[in-house]
N, C-alpha and C positions, 0 to 999 in steps of 0.2 A: 714879861721880857720877850722881845721878838727874837726869832732865830733866823739865820740865813746860812746857806751853803756857800762855802768858799773853797776854791781850788787854787793851788799853786801848780801851774802847768809844767809839762816836761822841759820847756826851754829854760826855766829857772832852776828846776831840780838838777838838770845837766850842768848848769853853771855854778852849782853850790851856793845859790842865793836864797835858799829857803829860810835860813836863820835870820837874815836881814828882814825878810818880809814878815816873819812871825814876830820879830821885835817891833816892827811898825804896827802890827795888829794890836799887840799888847799895850804899846804906848798910846794908842788911840782909845784905850779903855774897853776893848772887847774882852769878853770872857770866852776862852776857847773851851767849849763844852765837850767836844769830841775831836780827835785828830787821828788820822791814820795815813800811812804811806802805802800806795798800791800802784799797780800798772793796770790801766783800764783794758778790759777785753774789748774786742770789736762790738760785741753785743751790748755791753754796758755803755760804751761811747755812743752807739746809735740810739739807744734808749734815752740817754742823758740829753743828747742834742736833737731829739726827735722833732722838736718845734721848728727846726731848720731843715728838715728832711727834703723839702721841695726847693731848697735854695741851691744855687750852683756850687757853693763852697762846702756843702755838707760832707762829701767824701774826703775832702782835704782836711776838714776839722777832725773827722773820725780817725784818719790816718795819723795826724799830728798827735791827737790825744792818746793814742795807743803806742806812740813811739818811745815812751819811757815812763818812769815813775812820776806820779803826782803826789801832792800832799792834799788830802781832803780834810776839811774842818767844818764843824758846826760852830758858828759864832753867835754869841748872845750879847745884846745891848739894846737899849731903847732905840727904836727906829734903826735896827741893825742893817736892814736891807739897803736903805738909803745911805747910811753911814759907811758901809763897806763899799758901795759903788762910788761914793765920793773919794774914799781912800785909794781905790784902784785907779781912778781917773778915766778919761775917755778911752773907748775901745781902741782907737788909733793912737799909739803912743806919741805920734807927732803932734796930736791935738790935745794931749793930756796936760793938765795943769802941772806946773813945776812942783816937785816934791811928792807927787803921787807915785804909786808903785809902777804904773805903766810908763810914766815919764822917766822914771829912774832906771827901770830894768827891761822894758819892752823893746822888741826889735822892729815889729811891724804889726799890722792889724790882726794877723793870726797868732803870731808868736808874741803875745802881749803880756805874758807872765801869769795872769790870773783870770779866774772866772768868779762871778757872783750872781746869785739869784736875782731876777728882776721883779719878782712879786712874791707875796706870801704863799700863794698857791704853788708856784714853781719851787720855792724854797722847800716846802713840805715834800714835793715830789722828788726833788734832787737829793735831799737828805735821806729819804726812804730808799732810793736807788743805790746810794753809796754806802749807807750805814745799816740798811736793813730795817 
């Protein structure tokens, strides 16, 4: 069973949309193996998004991800990485398929509601960073 790291970002926790997203996750057949609510420290956000450290949006992402609580989850399912990314939709909510989380709840390319690991290697790293 493949695992992936999933985050519900501060934009959705501040709008009390976490229950709707978790329902969508469960309805899509994922097992939520771990779940916790936390507010990322600057250090955790910088480590989590280190792959983007050289990009111009890095500081904005860190600031956004530390702006309020998130819901972090370990999701399990066959091909969970691809399945979770499909359920989230395109990074830009304007380009996300109808019915995906980002199309339904995302505001813009940064405040797009959710994060998902893009590879097994990053899933392992992200799970370790958030859950120890």
